[in-house]
N, C-alpha and C positions, 0 to 999 in steps of 0.2 A: 340201226339203233335210234330210238326216239330222241329228239333233241331235248337237252336239259332245259327246264324252265329258267327264264332270265329274271333275276331279282329286280324289283323296281328300284330306280335310282334313289339314293338316300341323301339327305342333307347333312353335310359334315358340320362339326362344331365350328370350324373356321368360317364356313359359309353363313351359318346362323349368326355367329358373332359379327361378321361383316355387315350383314343385313341390319342387325340391331343398331350398329354404329351409324350406318347411313340414315336410318330412320331418326335416330336421336339428333344427328347433325341437321337434318331437314327441319325438325320441330324447333330446334334452337335458332336456326337461321330465320325461320318465319317469325318466331317470337321476337327476334331482334329488330324486325321491321316495324313492329307495333308502335314503339315510341315515336317514330317518324310520322306515322299516320295520326297520332294523337296531338302532335305539336300544334297544328292549326286550330284545334278545338280547345286548346288551353285558354284561349282568350275569353271563353265563357266563364271561367273561374267560379263554377258552381252557382251561377247567377240565380237560377230558379230556386235552388235549395235555400239560398240566402233570403230570397223573397218569402219563402215559407216560414223560415225561422223569425224573420223580422215581423211578419204578420202575426205569428203566435205571440211574440212579445207585445205587440200592439193590442191584441185581443185580450191577453192576460191582464193588461193594464186597465181593462174595462171599456175599451173602445169598440165600436161596431166592426166586426170582422171584415166586412166587404167595403168599408171605407178606406182600408189600407191601400196606398198607392206608392209606386216607386218609379222614378224617371228612368227612361231607357233611350239610348242614342238612336236606335232604329225605330222602335215602336212608339216613342213618345212617352206614354204613361202605361204602366202595367199594374194590375190589381191582383189580389188573391181571388182566384176564380174557381177553385175546386168546390165540390159539394161540402156541406157541413160535416158529413161523416168522415171525409178526408181530414178535416181540421181536427176532429177528435183523435185520429190516428197520429197526426203530426204534433199535437200539443205536447206530449212528453218530451219530444226531441228539442223543443224550445227551451227546456231546462238545462240542456247540455251546451257545451261550447260549439261554435261553428266547426272548428277543426275536428272534434270528436264525431259530430254528425256527418261530416264529409266522409270520414273513414268508414263509418257504419254503413252509409248509403252505398259507397263504392264497393265495399266487400260484399254486401248483400246482393248487389247487382251482378257481380262476377259469379257468385255462387248460383244465382238464378240462371245465368247464362250456361254454366256447366250442367246444371240439372236439366233444364229444358232441352239443351242440345243433345244430351244423352237420350232423353225420351224420344226425340225425333230420329236420331241416327242409329240407335241400337238395333231396331228391326232391320234396317238396311244392311248393317254389318253382319247380322246373323244370316240373312237370306243370301248374301253374296260372298260369305265366308271371308270377309276382310279382316285384316289384323286389328283387333278391337282397340287397344290402347293407342296405337299409332293413328288410326282413322279418327277416333274420338278427339284426340289431341289436335289434329288438323282442323276438325270441324269447330272446336271451341275457339281456336285461334282465328278462324274465319269469322265467326260471329262477333268476336271482340273487335275485329278489324272493320266491320261494316259501319257506315256512317250513323245509322240509327242507334247503335250501341255506344259509339264514341260520344254522340250528342247526349244520350241518356246519362252516361257517367259524368261528363264534364259540365253538364247543366245541373246535375243532382236530381234527376227525375225519378219517378216511381214506376216507370213503364214496365220493367221486368217483373215487378211484383204482380202486376195485372196479368202478364203473360203466364206466370206460374199458375195463378188461380184458374185461368181459362183453359190451359192445356191439361191441368190435372182433371178438370171436369170432362173435357171432350175426348181425351185419350184413355181415361181410366173409368171414372165414375159413371158417365152416361152409357158407354158401350156395355158395361157390366151391370147396368141397371141398379147401381147402389142406391141405398135409401137417401144418401146425402147428395146424390147427383143434382147439380144445379146450384149448390151452395157457393162454389167458387165463382161462377159467373155472376151470381147475385151480389156477392161482396165486391167483385171488381166493378160492377155497374154502380153500386153505391159510392165507391171511391172516386170513379171518374166515368162519366156517362157513356163514353165511346163503347165499352163492352156490352152495352144494351143491345147492340146488333146481334150478339150471339144468343140472346133470348129469342129474337125473331127467327134465327137459324134453327133453334130447337123446335119452334112451332112449325117451321117449314119441313122439318124432318119428322114431324108428328111425334116428337118426344114430349108428350103432353105433361107428364108428371114432372120431368126435369124442368120444363119451362115454368110450371107453376111454382116449383121449389125455388127456382132462380128469382122469379118475380116477388115471391113472398119474402125471400131473404133480403133482396134489395129494399123492399118496403119496410121491413122490420129495422134494418140498419138506418134507414132514413128517418124513421119515427124515433129511434133511439137518439139520433142527433138532434131531432126537433125537441125532444124532452129536455135535453141538456142545454140547447141554445135555440129557444123558440123564435125569438125575434130575427136572429140571423138566418135561420132556416126559412122562415116565411119570406124574408127579403130575397133570398137566393132563388127560391122556386117561383116567386111571382114576378121578379124583376131582373135580377142579375143574370139568370140563366139565358135570357133572351137578348142580352146586350153584348153582341159579339165584339164590339169595339173595345171592351174591357180586356179581351185576350190579346189583341194586337191587330195590326193592319192586315186585312184579308188579301191585299195585292202584293204583300211582301213575298219574295221568292221562297222563303222557308215554309210557307203555307202550301203544301203539296196536295191540296184537295181539288176537286172539280171546281168548287166555288173560287178557289185561289186562282186557277187557270183563267176562268172567266173574268175575274177581277183584274188580272194583269192585261187582258185583252181590252177591257173597257176603261181602265184607269185614265183619268181620275174619277170617272163616273162609276157608280155601282152597277153591277151586271143586272140584267132583267131577272127578277125573282121568279116569274112564271116560267121562263125558259129553263132556269136552274131546276125548278121543281119537276118539270117534265123530264129533264135528263136524269135527275135523281131517281124518279120513279122507274124509268126504263132500266137504268143501271142496277138498281136494287132488285128489281123483279128478275132480270136476267141472271145476275150474279147469284142470288139466293136460289134460283131454280137449278143452276148448275151445282151449287154447293149441296143442295138436298139430293140431287141425283148422285153425286159422289158418295154421300153418306149411305144412300141405299145400296150402292155397289160395294160398300165396305171400305171405301177409301177415305178414312177419317182425316188424314192430313190434308188432302185436297179440299175436303169440305170446310175445315176450319180456316185454311189459307184463303180460299175464295171469299169467305165471310169477312175475314179481316180486311181484305182488299176492298170489299164493298163498303165497309165502315169507313175506311180511309178516304174513299172517293166521295161519299155522300155527306160527310161531316163538313160544316162550313170552315172549320179550322183543323188542319191536319199538319202539324209540324213534322219536320223530317225525323225527329226522334220517336214519333208515333208509329212509323211504318216498319215495324218489326216483321211484318208478314211476308216480306220478300225472302226471309231466311228459310221458312219451310217450303217456299216455292222452289228455291234452289235444290233443296233435298229431294223434292218430287221430281224435278227435271233430271237430276243425276241418277236417281233410282230407276226412272223410266228408261233412261239411256242404257243403263246396264241390262235392263230387261229385254231390250230390242235384240233380235237375232241378226248378227252381222252376216250370217251365211246366205241370207236371201237379199235380193236387191232392195225390196221395200224395207226390210229390217235394217239394212245398212244405211239407207237414206234417213230412216227415222232416227237411228242412233246418231248420225252426224248432226241432224237438225236439233235434237235434244241436247247433245253435247255443246254445240255452239250456243244454244239458248242459255244453258246453265252457266257457261263461261261469261257470256255477255251480261246476264243479270248480275252475276258475282262482281264483275268489273265495275258496273254502274253503281252498285250499292256500296262498294268499298270506296270508290272515288267520290261519290256523293253529289249533292246539289249545292250546298252552302259552305262546306268545309274549306275549300281552297279559293273561295271568292268572297269579296266584300261587295255586296250589292248596294251599299250606300244607304243613306237615310231615306231617300225617296227614289227608288229604282224607276228608271224610265221604261216605257214600253220597249219590248225587244225590237231592235232595228235590223235583225237578220234572222233567217230561218234557223241558223245554228244556235244563236242566243235563245230564241224561243224554245227550241228543243231542250237546251241545257236547263233553262229556268223552269221547265215543266216536265222534266224527264220522269220523275216518279209517278206523276199523274198518267202520262202516256204509257209507261211500263205497266202500271196497275191495270189500265184498260186492256192492254195487249194480253196480259196474263189471265184476265177474266175470261177471255175468249179462247186462248190457246193452251192453258195449263191442262195437261192430259189427265183424264180420269182413268185410273187403273181398275179393271173390273174383276180381277181375281182376288177376292176378299181374303182368302186364306194366305196369300202371299204379300198382301199390301201392308198389313200391320199385325205382326205376331205378338199378341198381347202377352202370351206366356213368356216371351223373352224379356219382358220389362218387369222391374220390381213393383211390388204393391206399394 
């Protein structure tokens, strides 16, 4: 007699309930760790946000916007340094109390973290059939734990608003050739100049229309600010933009750009500008070449991640709260590790290497560069290889990822746009 077919094993209600409880306990346990990570960052006391609000009060009283200055223990004197279009955005918040503004900025940052993390992680969840709510919860907790997010929240920065605008363009509007593709990058560039690197990325990818839309949007926003505040706009674009000393000391450890690394090597002297420009040209050329190559392969996340890392490296000032771009790098490394076939020796080696890389990058960006250290008013040059590594770890990590971040060539599996909301 033929053997009767064996029914596949089924998950009992008890097993399902036990798994749900374990996942809930894991999420709650990790969430409980967050306050301990934020404790060292509390000393910032929303310092940057308070500068913005004080500068708006100063401006509203009829004073020149870029004359506002506030003393700082580490940096000496800090000024309002954002473009005039940012001042227009911040002006209404100056009418509120500082406490209300802190709550608004903090809540908006957390919402932006949830939204952008979902955009990055949902395709990975769908492709690998991971438990959606559990995986997304872990990912959000991770992004809230990294130093760049902690610094963004506790300083009261606008970085996550820029990330939302950039990712909305590069993950949705540009790939689908929407008529408004480029608007987000253009607005982000008008608010804070760093996102202008993504216009260059669009050009490198031959997304001509999106690059034009982004450029025109940035120009229109800038002209709008010039119409409202002509003198302050003229002063910013002709003078203040080029005065890097207004932003802070370039040799301070919190500046995790290539120029910051060179400044720490040569302090108290300024680094050689020609050497810096040569290195910037090489890094930008190589990084954008790899980013455009990733975009052509359909790997949208790698393309935008490499571009963000290029921008962080070549900018004269890149504070630790600017370097969000390690987050999508971790997503890429974890996704590529899952994709590796452990049944073959090469696949097993690749999976181990990518897993170790993802864990190492995660550990570095959670521990951070400045959170658990007080580098003092005038940091001395590093007196040991270990200290040099610690004080420049984001720069070195960015350079390593620029070379090693894998480009996944199966476009249909890299980013399933249909799995994401419009």
